[in-house]
C-alpha positions in Angstrom: 0.0 0.0 0.0 2.9 2.4 0.7 4.1 1.8 -2.9 0.6 2.5 -4.2 0.6 5.9 -2.3 4.2 6.6 -3.5 3.2 6.1 -7.2 -0.1 8.0 -6.8 1.7 11.0 -5.4 5.2 11.0 -6.8 4.4 9.6 -10.3 0.7 10.1 -10.9 1.0 10.2 -14.7 2.6 6.7 -14.7 0.1 5.2 -12.1 -1.7 3.0 -14.6 1.5 1.7 -16.1 3.4 1.1 -12.8 0.5 -0.4 -10.9 -1.3 -2.5 -13.5 -2.6 -6.0 -12.9 0.8 -7.6 -13.6 2.6 -5.3 -11.1 -0.1 -6.1 -8.5 0.4 -9.8 -9.0 4.2 -9.4 -8.8 3.8 -7.6 -5.4 1.1 -9.8 -4.0 2.8 -13.1 -4.8 5.9 -12.6 -2.7 3.8 -11.2 0.2 1.4 -14.1 0.1 4.3 -16.6 -0.4 6.4 -15.4 2.5 3.4 -15.1 4.7 2.3 -18.6 4.0 5.9 -20.0 4.5 6.3 -18.1 7.7 3.0 -19.3 9.1 3.7 -22.8 8.0 7.1 -22.9 9.7 5.7 -21.4 12.9 2.7 -23.8 13.0 4.8 -26.9 12.4 7.3 -25.9 15.0 4.9 -24.9 17.7 2.9 -28.1 17.4 6.1 -30.1 17.9 6.8 -28.3 21.3 6.2 -30.4 24.4 3.9 -28.6 26.8 4.5 -29.2 30.5 2.5 -26.4 32.0 -1.0 -27.3 30.8 -2.6 -26.4 27.5 -4.7 -23.3 28.5 -3.6 -20.0 27.0 -4.5 -16.6 28.5 -5.3 -15.4 25.0 -8.2 -15.7 22.5 -5.9 -17.3 19.8 -2.7 -19.4 19.8 -0.2 -16.6 19.9 3.4 -17.8 19.8 4.7 -16.0 22.9 1.9 -17.5 24.9 2.6 -21.0 23.6 6.4 -20.7 24.4 5.4 -19.9 28.0 4.0 -23.4 28.3 6.9 -25.2 26.8 9.4 -27.0 29.0 11.9 -28.1 26.3 15.0 -26.6 24.8 13.3 -27.0 21.4 11.8 -23.6 22.0 15.1 -22.2 20.7 14.0 -23.3 17.2 10.9 -21.1 17.6 13.2 -18.2 18.7 15.1 -18.7 15.5 11.9 -18.6 13.5 10.9 -15.4 15.4 14.2 -13.8 14.3 13.5 -14.9 10.7 10.1 -13.2 11.0 11.7 -10.1 12.4 14.0 -9.9 9.4 11.1 -10.1 7.1 9.2 -7.5 9.0 12.3 -5.2 9.1 12.6 -5.5 5.3 9.0 -4.4 4.9 9.5 -1.6 7.4 12.5 -0.3 5.5 10.6 -0.3 2.2 7.7 1.4 4.0 9.9 4.2 5.4 11.7 4.8 2.2 8.4 5.1 0.3 7.0 7.6 2.8 10.2 9.6 2.8 9.8 10.0 -0.9 6.1 10.8 -0.5 6.9 13.5 2.1 9.5 15.1 -0.1 7.0 15.1 -3.0 4.2 16.5 -0.9 6.3 19.3 0.5 7.1 20.4 -3.1 3.3 20.8 -3.9 2.8 24.5 -4.2 -0.9 24.7 -3.1 -2.0 24.2 0.5 -5.1 22.4 -0.7 -3.0 19.9 -2.7 -0.7 19.2 0.2 -3.8 18.7 2.5 -5.3 16.2 0.0 -2.1 14.3 -0.3 -1.7 14.1 3.5 -5.3 13.0 4.0 -4.7 10.2 1.5 -1.6 8.9 3.3 -2.3 9.5 7.0 -4.9 6.8 7.4 -2.6 4.1 6.0 0.3 5.5 8.0 -1.7 5.3 11.2 -2.9 1.8 10.7 0.6 0.5 9.8 2.1 2.3 12.7 -0.5 0.8 15.1 0.2 -2.7 13.7 4.0 -2.4 13.9 4.2 -0.8 17.3 1.7 -3.1 19.1 3.3 -6.2 17.4 6.7 -5.1 18.6 5.3 -4.7 22.1 3.7 -8.2 22.0 6.9 -10.0 20.8 9.7 -7.9 22.3 8.5 -6.8 25.7 10.4 -8.3 28.7 8.6 -10.9 30.7 8.7 -8.7 33.8 6.1 -6.3 32.3 3.8 -9.1 31.0 0.3 -9.6 32.3 -2.7 -11.5 30.9 -4.8 -8.3 30.5 -1.9 -6.4 28.8 -1.2 -9.3 26.5 -4.9 -9.5 25.5 -5.2 -5.8 24.8 -2.0 -5.7 22.7 -3.0 -8.8 20.8 -6.4 -7.2 19.9 -4.7 -4.0 18.8 -2.3 -5.7 16.3 -4.4 -8.7 15.2 -8.0 -7.4 15.1 -8.0 -3.6 14.8 -5.8 -3.0 11.7 -7.6 -5.6 9.5 -10.9 -4.1 10.6 -9.9 -0.6 9.9 -8.2 -1.2 6.5 -11.4 -1.9 4.4 -13.2 1.0 6.2 -10.4 3.5 5.5 -9.7 2.6 1.9 -13.4 2.1 0.9 -14.4 5.4 2.3 -12.2 7.1 -0.3 -14.4 5.6 -3.0 -17.1 8.0 -4.0 -19.5 5.3 -5.1 -19.2 3.6 -1.7 -19.8 6.9 0.0 -22.9 7.6 -2.0 -24.2 4.0 -1.3 -23.5 4.5 2.4 -25.4 7.8 2.5 -28.4 6.2 0.8 -28.3 3.3 3.3 -28.2 5.7 6.2 -31.0 7.8 4.7 -33.2 4.7 4.3 -32.4 3.7 7.8 -33.3 7.1 9.2 -36.5 7.2 7.1 -37.5 3.8 8.4 -36.9 4.9 12.0 -39.0 8.1 11.4 -41.8 6.1 9.8 -41.8 3.6 12.7 -42.0 6.3 15.3 -44.6 8.2 13.3 -46.8 5.1 13.1 -46.5 4.4 16.8 -47.2 8.1 17.6 -50.4 8.0 15.4 -51.5 4.8 17.0 -51.1 6.2 20.5 -53.0 9.3 19.6 -55.9 7.3 18.1 -56.1 5.1 21.2 
């Protein structure tokens, strides 16, 4: 998404060429491939860990740090190695993200009109906020020392990085589509009209009785 914003702001005349269907496939395939490989390695390794402290997690999904707390074998070191591998992948994405937004910021600051700069910032800030929330809370979940860990904190942090960003993404990006905005206004208008009609009917019924 950062590359999409980079092309849209820094190279708008080449947007259709640089972000055609072929380019989207080339970007999606490595992302999906590495994500699938990463999850497969973690799943295979965590299911091979012997658990000697029960099998109940203080979490609403099988989060890796919570599973490692239940392990009583030295094989957890393999999972630590996989976590380092995941961290390298995340760091690579983070570097690409930062480089893209540095270029975007430089391009936005060169826009002469204040309205143009405001429009560019309004396009990028939602994406920047969601990604920053995901990265910061994910780092807290996986890098915080055990001394500051607590079940309630772990649960809140897990919700912030696993539930909130995927929920906000479609809302943020779809709200920039004019057709979806119009459809949402019509839906809200019909809903409000139905409520008004319901209350009007009940009021008339009360007056007649």
